[in-house]
VEXDREN-2710 file (C-alpha; in Angstrom, 1 decimal):
% VEXDREN-2710
k/r/px/py/pz
1/MET/-6.5/7.0/-6.7
2/THR/-9.3/7.7/-4.3
3/VAL/-8.8/8.9/-0.7
4/ILE/-11.5/7.9/1.9
5/ALA/-11.1/9.1/5.5
6/GLY/-7.6/9.7/4.9
7/ILE/-6.8/6.3/3.5
8/PRO/-5.8/5.9/-0.1
9/ILE/-7.8/3.5/-2.3
10/PRO/-5.6/2.6/-5.3
11/SER/-8.5/2.8/-7.8
12/THR/-11.3/5.1/-9.1
13/SER/-13.2/2.0/-10.4
14/SER/-16.8/2.1/-9.1
15/TRP/-16.5/-2.0/-9.0
16/PHE/-13.4/-1.8/-7.0
17/LEU/-14.6/0.8/-4.6
18/GLY/-17.8/-1.0/-4.1
19/VAL/-15.9/-4.1/-3.2
20/VAL/-13.7/-2.2/-0.8
21/ALA/-16.9/-0.8/1.0
22/ILE/-18.3/-4.2/1.4
23/HIS/-14.8/-5.6/2.5
24/VAL/-14.5/-2.9/5.1
25/ALA/-18.0/-3.2/6.4
26/MET/-17.7/-7.1/6.8
27/GLY/-14.1/-6.4/8.4
28/ILE/-15.7/-4.2/10.8
29/VAL/-18.3/-6.8/11.8
30/CYS/-15.5/-9.4/12.2
31/VAL/-13.6/-7.2/14.6
32/VAL/-16.6/-6.5/16.8
33/THR/-18.1/-9.9/16.8
34/GLY/-14.6/-11.4/17.5
35/ILE/-14.1/-9.3/20.6
36/VAL/-17.6/-10.0/21.8
37/ALA/-16.9/-13.9/21.4
38/MET/-13.6/-13.5/23.1
39/LEU/-15.0/-11.7/26.1
40/SER/-18.2/-13.8/26.5
41/ARG/-18.5/-16.8/28.7
42/LYS/-17.3/-19.9/26.7
43/GLY/-20.0/-22.4/25.5
44/ARG/-23.4/-22.3/23.8
45/GLY/-25.1/-18.9/23.9
46/ARG/-23.4/-15.5/23.1
47/HIS/-19.9/-17.0/22.7
48/SER/-21.0/-19.4/20.0
49/ARG/-23.5/-17.1/18.3
50/PHE/-21.0/-14.4/18.2
51/GLY/-18.3/-16.8/16.9
52/THR/-20.6/-18.1/14.2
53/ILE/-21.4/-14.5/12.9
54/TYR/-17.6/-13.8/13.1
55/TYR/-16.8/-17.0/11.0
56/TRP/-19.3/-16.2/8.3
57/PHE/-18.4/-12.6/8.0
58/LEU/-14.7/-13.5/7.8
59/GLY/-15.7/-15.9/4.9
60/GLY/-17.0/-12.7/3.3
61/VAL/-13.8/-10.8/4.1
62/PHE/-11.7/-13.5/2.5
63/LEU/-13.8/-13.6/-0.7
64/THR/-13.6/-9.7/-1.0
65/ALA/-9.9/-9.7/-0.3
66/SER/-9.4/-12.3/-2.8
67/ALA/-11.2/-10.5/-5.5
68/LEU/-9.2/-7.2/-4.7
69/SER/-5.9/-9.1/-4.4
70/VAL/-6.6/-10.6/-7.9
71/ALA/-7.4/-7.0/-9.2
72/ARG/-4.1/-5.9/-8.1
73/TRP/-2.1/-9.1/-7.6
74/ALA/1.6/-7.6/-7.9
75/GLU/0.8/-5.2/-5.0
76/ASN/-1.7/-7.5/-2.9
77/ASP/-0.4/-11.1/-3.2
78/HIS/0.7/-11.0/0.5
79/LEU/-2.8/-9.9/1.6
80/PHE/-4.1/-12.9/-0.2
81/VAL/-2.0/-15.1/1.5
82/LEU/-3.0/-13.6/4.9
83/GLY/-6.6/-14.0/3.9
84/VAL/-6.2/-17.8/3.2
85/LEU/-4.4/-18.2/6.5
86/SER/-6.9/-16.4/8.6
87/PHE/-10.0/-18.1/7.0
88/GLY/-8.1/-21.4/7.1
89/ALA/-7.3/-21.1/10.9
90/ALA/-10.9/-20.1/11.5
91/THR/-12.2/-23.1/9.7
92/VAL/-9.9/-25.6/11.4
93/ALA/-10.8/-23.9/14.7
94/ARG/-14.7/-24.2/14.1
95/GLN/-14.2/-27.9/13.0
96/MET/-12.6/-28.8/16.2
97/LEU/-15.8/-28.1/18.3
98/ARG/-18.2/-29.6/15.5
99/HIS/-17.0/-33.1/16.4
100/ARG/-17.7/-35.1/19.6
101/PRO/-16.2/-35.6/22.0
102/VAL/-14.9/-32.2/22.8
103/THR/-11.5/-32.8/24.3
104/ARG/-9.0/-30.5/25.9
105/LEU/-6.8/-30.8/22.8
106/ARG/-9.9/-30.0/20.5
107/LEU/-10.5/-26.8/22.8
108/GLN/-6.8/-25.7/22.6
109/VAL/-6.8/-26.0/18.9
110/HIS/-10.0/-24.0/18.7
111/LEU/-8.6/-21.4/20.9
112/LEU/-5.3/-21.2/19.1
113/GLY/-7.1/-21.2/15.6
114/MET/-9.5/-18.6/16.5
115/VAL/-6.9/-16.4/17.9
116/ALA/-4.7/-17.1/14.9
117/SER/-7.4/-16.0/12.6
118/TYR/-8.1/-12.8/14.5
119/VAL/-4.4/-12.0/14.7
120/LEU/-4.2/-12.6/10.8
121/LEU/-7.2/-10.4/10.1
122/LEU/-5.7/-7.4/12.0
123/THR/-2.3/-8.1/10.7
124/ALA/-3.5/-7.8/7.1
125/PHE/-5.4/-4.6/8.0
126/TYR/-2.2/-3.0/9.5
127/VAL/0.1/-4.2/6.8
128/ASP/-2.4/-2.6/4.3
129/ASN/-3.5/0.4/6.2
130/GLY/-0.8/1.2/8.9
131/LYS/1.1/3.7/7.0
132/ASN/-1.9/5.9/6.7
133/LEU/-3.2/5.6/10.3
134/PRO/-2.5/8.0/12.9
135/LEU/0.2/6.8/15.5
136/TRP/0.7/3.6/13.4
137/ARG/2.3/5.8/10.4
138/TYR/5.3/6.4/12.8
139/LEU/6.0/2.9/13.6
140/PRO/8.3/0.7/11.4
141/THR/6.7/-1.7/8.9
142/ILE/7.9/-4.8/11.0
143/ALA/5.2/-3.4/13.7
144/TYR/2.5/-3.8/11.3
145/TRP/3.6/-7.5/10.7
146/LEU/4.3/-8.5/14.4
147/GLY/2.1/-5.9/16.5
148/PRO/-1.0/-7.9/16.6
149/ALA/0.6/-11.2/17.5
150/ALA/2.9/-9.5/20.2
151/VAL/-0.4/-8.2/21.7
152/ALA/-2.1/-11.7/21.4
153/LEU/0.7/-13.9/22.6
154/PRO/0.4/-12.9/26.4
155/LEU/-3.4/-13.2/26.4
156/VAL/-3.4/-16.7/24.9
157/VAL/-0.9/-18.0/27.2
158/HIS/-2.8/-16.5/29.9
159/ALA/-6.1/-18.1/28.6
160/LEU/-4.1/-21.5/28.1
161/LEU/-3.1/-21.3/31.8
162/ARG/-6.2/-20.0/33.3
163/HIS/-9.2/-21.7/31.8
164/ARG/-9.9/-25.0/33.6
165/LEU/-10.7/-27.0/30.5
166/LEU/-7.4/-25.8/28.8
167/ARG/-4.9/-26.3/31.4
168/PRO/-2.7/-29.3/31.3
169/PRO/-3.7/-32.1/33.6
170/LYS/-1.8/-32.2/36.9
END
């Protein structure tokens, strides 16, 4: 066992620790670029640029998570499933806007897919690390699984009702 910044890493293998370091760095890029894309004006420019960076780094997070999960399958199989779902949701979301014409339904699927991807990314982080984090360590385990979605749900509903291209027709 190795402890880094108060978080136990269940290995002393230099290979495993190296993959964890790459995984964490790419995860941080995903968290930051995801927030920038979410808060940016939608369309070409900052939103799509940061969304693209998010997607490709998420692919890296998925690959490193897969390697780490295989190395400790009995303990991490659930993290692999969360990774598959997160990257799969982002891939579907990305494909929605790569085809023309872009319809209201495609925009809605894009929004929901990207939000699901981001929520699943954060869920995997909290499920794996919540018990070692300040404040989070006092929460029940179910909060690690449902917390990110509980925060995201009202924001998604607000976006679906507010954005003129996403609202249902009158």
